[in-house]
C-alpha positions in Angstrom: 89.3 105.7 74.5 89.5 107.0 70.9 93.1 107.4 69.6 94.5 108.9 66.4 97.8 107.4 65.3 100.2 109.2 63.0 103.5 107.4 62.3 105.3 106.9 59.0 106.8 103.5 59.7 104.1 100.9 58.7 105.4 98.1 61.0 105.4 100.4 64.1 102.1 101.9 63.1 100.4 98.5 63.0 102.0 97.5 66.3 100.7 100.7 67.9 97.2 100.1 66.5 97.1 96.5 67.7 98.3 97.5 71.2 95.7 100.2 71.4 93.0 97.8 70.3 94.0 95.1 72.7 94.1 97.6 75.6 90.5 98.5 75.0 91.0 101.6 72.8 89.7 102.4 69.4 91.9 103.8 66.6 90.0 106.5 64.7 90.6 107.8 61.1 90.1 111.5 61.9 92.0 113.6 64.4 88.8 115.5 65.2 87.2 112.3 66.7 90.2 111.5 69.0 90.7 111.8 72.7 94.4 111.1 72.4 97.1 111.5 69.8 100.0 109.1 69.2 102.9 110.2 67.0 106.3 111.7 66.6 105.3 115.3 67.5 103.3 116.9 70.3 99.8 117.6 69.1 98.6 121.3 69.4 95.4 120.5 71.3 95.2 116.7 72.1 97.0 115.0 74.9 99.9 113.2 73.3 101.8 110.0 73.5 105.2 110.6 71.8 106.9 107.8 70.0 110.5 109.0 70.2 114.0 108.3 71.5 114.0 111.8 73.0 111.9 113.3 75.9 110.9 116.9 75.1 111.6 119.7 77.6 107.9 120.8 77.7 105.8 117.9 79.0 102.7 119.9 79.6 100.5 117.9 77.2 102.6 114.7 76.9 101.1 111.7 78.6 104.0 109.3 78.0 107.0 108.7 75.7 107.3 105.4 74.0 110.4 104.1 72.3 110.2 103.3 68.6 111.1 99.9 67.1 109.9 97.9 70.0 107.9 94.6 70.3 104.1 94.5 70.3 104.4 93.3 74.0 106.2 96.5 74.9 103.5 98.7 73.4 100.7 96.6 74.8 102.1 96.9 78.4 102.5 100.6 77.9 99.0 101.2 76.6 97.5 99.0 79.3 99.1 101.3 81.9 98.3 104.5 80.0 94.6 103.6 79.5 94.1 102.4 83.1 95.3 105.6 84.5 93.7 107.8 81.8 90.3 106.1 82.1 90.1 104.9 85.7 92.9 106.8 87.4 94.3 103.5 88.5 95.9 100.3 87.3 94.2 96.9 87.4 94.9 96.1 91.1 94.1 99.6 92.3 90.9 99.6 90.3 89.9 96.1 91.6 90.7 97.1 95.2 88.4 100.1 94.8 85.6 97.9 93.4 86.1 95.4 96.3 85.8 98.3 98.8 82.6 99.6 97.1 81.2 96.1 97.0 81.5 95.7 100.7 80.6 99.3 101.6 77.4 99.2 99.6 76.5 95.5 99.8 76.4 94.5 96.2 78.0 91.2 94.8 81.2 91.4 92.8 82.8 88.7 90.7 86.1 88.5 88.8 86.6 86.3 85.8 90.0 85.3 84.4 90.2 83.9 80.9 93.5 82.3 80.1 94.5 81.8 76.5 96.6 78.6 76.6 97.9 78.8 73.0 99.0 82.5 73.4 98.6 84.4 70.2 98.2 88.2 69.8 95.5 87.8 67.1 93.5 85.2 69.0 93.7 87.3 72.1 92.5 90.3 70.1 89.5 88.3 68.9 88.8 86.9 72.4 88.8 90.4 73.7 86.2 91.4 71.1 84.0 88.4 72.0 84.2 89.3 75.7 83.5 93.0 75.0 80.4 92.1 73.0 79.0 90.0 75.8 79.9 92.5 78.6 77.6 95.1 80.1 78.5 98.8 80.4 79.3 98.4 84.1 81.7 95.5 83.4 85.4 96.4 83.1 87.9 94.4 81.0 91.7 94.4 81.3 94.3 92.6 79.2 96.4 90.8 81.8 100.0 89.5 81.4 99.6 89.3 77.6 97.9 85.9 77.7 94.8 86.6 79.7 91.8 88.9 80.1 90.4 89.8 83.4 86.7 90.9 83.6 85.5 92.7 86.7 81.8 92.1 87.1 80.0 94.3 89.6 76.4 93.5 90.7 77.0 89.9 89.6 76.6 86.8 91.8 78.8 83.7 91.3 76.0 81.9 89.4 75.6 84.9 87.1 79.3 85.1 86.5 79.5 81.4 85.7 76.6 81.8 83.1 78.5 84.7 81.6 81.8 82.7 81.5 80.1 79.7 79.8 78.5 82.0 77.2 81.9 83.5 76.4 83.5 80.1 76.2 80.8 78.9 73.8 81.2 82.0 71.6 85.0 81.6 71.6 84.6 78.4 69.6 83.7 80.5 66.6 87.0 82.4 66.8 89.5 81.4 64.1 92.8 82.8 63.0 94.7 81.2 60.1 93.2 77.8 61.0 93.8 78.1 64.7 91.1 78.2 67.4 91.8 79.6 70.9 92.3 77.1 73.7 90.9 78.8 76.8 90.5 78.0 80.5 88.5 80.2 82.8 88.4 80.7 86.6 85.8 82.8 88.3 85.3 83.9 91.9 83.0 86.1 93.9 85.1 88.5 95.9 85.1 88.1 99.7 86.1 90.6 102.3 89.2 88.7 103.4 91.1 89.0 100.0 92.5 92.1 98.3 93.0 92.5 94.5 96.5 90.9 94.4 95.3 87.8 96.4 92.2 87.5 94.3 94.2 87.6 91.0 96.7 85.1 92.4 93.9 82.7 93.4 92.3 83.0 89.9 95.7 82.3 88.3 96.3 79.3 90.5 92.8 77.8 89.8 93.1 78.5 86.0 96.3 76.4 86.1 94.5 73.6 88.0 91.6 73.7 85.5 94.1 73.3 82.7 95.8 70.4 84.4 92.5 68.6 85.1 91.2 69.1 81.6 88.4 71.5 82.7 87.4 74.6 80.8 85.8 76.5 83.7 86.5 76.4 87.4 84.5 78.4 90.0 86.1 79.2 93.4 
């Protein structure tokens, strides 16, 4: 998703750009390259996300209205939802449920990887997302999850293949540094079975990521 951002307040502008990037979007320098416009006015030909205290009467090209002077977490949650619906037509759980259905309907393996950033930091999370994105295939889908984790949905991937992928990301993450800090990461991975839906799968991954942290492991496979 390519987004053009136009906002006079520098702090809000930077928060919007960070949230867009962490949600899997790209901020572009030219309006002509954009799929989506973010600003204080409705764009004449691009779908628009308004940053305003007021909702306009005509909502024909407005995707959502965001409040100004909010935290980065607020914008991140908003853009996660916007991009999920804009790109996939669904949120994370809906998208994962659809992938689970297709996996069992067409008989291909499906794995889900949860990377939990223990020392939660926006900049470290941003760099971890980039590392994961560089390792992922085009068919893999990434979601920022609860502002401290990234979920990777890996179709056509066995559990062994997902573990190899996770270990590679964990190795690459050692090179990440932000003002002297390195990310502390634990990972849990599972191959999806027919008896669990998306919510149960994510809960299981969170539970085992917590157990991995408590036991001093970096990766736990379910």
